[in-house]
DRENMARTOR-959676 format. One line per 10 residues: their letters; for each residue x, y, z of C-alpha. Coordinates in Angstrom, 1 decimal, always signed. Last residue first. Layout:
N
a = X/Y/Z  ... $
***
This chain:
127
rgawigrlre = +0.1/-2.3/-14.0  -1.8/+0.2/-15.9  -5.5/-0.6/-14.9  -4.2/-1.3/-11.3  -2.7/+2.3/-11.1  -5.7/+3.7/-13.0  -8.1/+2.3/-10.4  -6.2/+3.2/-7.6  -5.8/+6.9/-8.5  -9.5/+6.7/-8.7 $
ilenarfpke = -10.1/+5.2/-5.4  -7.8/+7.5/-3.9  -9.4/+10.8/-5.3  -12.9/+9.2/-3.8  -11.0/+8.6/-0.4  -9.8/+12.2/-0.2  -6.1/+12.5/+0.1  -3.7/+13.8/+2.7  -1.2/+12.5/+2.0  +0.5/+12.1/-1.5 $
iidiaglarl = +0.1/+8.6/-3.6  +3.2/+7.1/-4.9  +3.2/+4.7/-7.4  +4.5/+1.1/-8.9  +7.0/+1.2/-5.9  +10.2/-0.8/-6.7  +13.0/+0.8/-4.7  +13.9/+3.0/-7.5  +10.2/+4.3/-7.3  +10.8/+5.3/-3.7 $
rerdqrlska = +13.8/+7.0/-4.4  +12.3/+8.7/-7.3  +9.6/+9.9/-5.1  +11.8/+11.3/-2.3  +14.1/+12.9/-4.9  +11.0/+15.0/-6.6  +9.9/+16.2/-3.1  +6.2/+15.1/-2.0  +6.6/+13.8/+1.4  +3.3/+13.2/+3.2 $
tlfvvplaal = +3.2/+9.5/+2.0  +1.5/+6.6/+0.7  +3.4/+4.0/-1.2  +1.8/+2.0/-3.9  +3.3/-1.9/-3.7  +2.3/-4.1/-6.7  +3.1/-7.8/-5.6  +5.9/-9.0/-8.4  +8.3/-10.1/-5.7  +5.8/-11.7/-3.6 $
gpdqrirslv = +6.0/-15.4/-4.0  +10.0/-15.2/-4.5  +9.9/-13.2/-1.3  +12.8/-10.8/-1.3  +10.9/-8.0/-2.9  +8.5/-8.3/+0.2  +11.3/-7.8/+2.5  +12.4/-4.8/+0.6  +8.8/-3.4/+0.6  +8.8/-3.6/+4.3 $
apgdmgpmmv = +12.3/-1.7/+4.6  +10.9/+1.1/+2.5  +7.7/+1.2/+4.5  +9.6/+1.8/+7.9  +10.0/-0.9/+10.5  +9.8/+0.3/+14.0  +8.1/+3.4/+13.7  +6.3/+4.4/+10.6  +7.2/+6.9/+7.6  +6.5/+5.4/+4.4 $
dllvmdpast = +3.0/+4.4/+4.5  +2.4/+1.1/+2.5  -0.8/+0.4/+0.4  -0.1/-2.9/-0.9  -1.8/-4.9/-4.0  -3.2/-8.1/-5.0  -3.1/-9.4/-1.5  -1.6/-13.0/-0.4  -3.8/-15.6/+0.8  -5.0/-15.8/+4.4 $
pgcptwrrsv = -3.0/-16.7/+7.3  -1.5/-13.4/+8.2  -1.4/-10.8/+5.1  +1.8/-10.1/+3.9  +3.9/-11.8/+6.7  +6.2/-9.3/+8.3  +6.9/-9.5/+12.0  +8.0/-6.1/+12.2  +5.6/-5.0/+9.4  +2.4/-6.3/+11.5 $
appattvrvg = +3.4/-3.8/+14.1  +2.8/-0.9/+11.5  -0.9/-1.5/+11.8  -2.8/-3.5/+9.6  -5.7/-3.0/+7.2  -7.4/-5.8/+5.1  -9.3/-4.2/+2.1  -11.8/-6.5/+0.3  -12.7/-5.0/-3.0  -16.5/-6.0/-3.6 $
gdrscwpssg = -17.0/-3.5/-6.5  -16.8/-0.2/-4.5  -18.3/-0.1/-1.0  -15.3/-2.3/+0.3  -13.1/+0.2/-1.3  -14.1/+3.0/+1.6  -13.0/+0.3/+4.0  -9.5/+2.1/+3.9  -10.5/+5.3/+5.7  -9.6/+3.7/+9.3 $
ridddddvhl = -6.1/+3.2/+8.2  -5.7/+6.8/+7.6  -7.4/+7.9/+11.0  -5.4/+5.1/+12.9  -1.9/+6.3/+11.4  +0.5/+3.7/+11.6  -0.1/+2.6/+8.0  -0.2/-0.8/+6.3  -3.2/-1.5/+3.8  -3.4/-4.7/+2.1 $
ihppltm = -5.6/-4.5/-1.0  -7.8/-7.5/-2.2  -9.9/-7.4/-5.5  -7.7/-4.8/-7.3  -9.9/-1.9/-8.3  -11.8/-1.8/-11.5  -11.6/+0.6/-14.6 $
***
């Protein structure tokens, strides 16, 4: 199983965001990381092409992950973009709410990079 060619990772935690480059070691995946400030002036990835998948933190200052997902879904060019939430909240109702908003999956924090890679491979293969 392969990973998406380009992943955009938006998170307010520097340590979590800093762990994203793990993908670039695996099959040439390009990971663009962005702090939550990017979500306040939402463009999916700035001047470059849209990502193939978005990893999106749920709780961020300013605009939270569900609000960012809402903006993504309103853009006809991005409406089908696969979005995976990263969250420390693991209650069933939280997960159901995120899926109802259009997330294709939810990954609980904390996670190890190798576990995240395997989950993303499965998600990408099953999309």
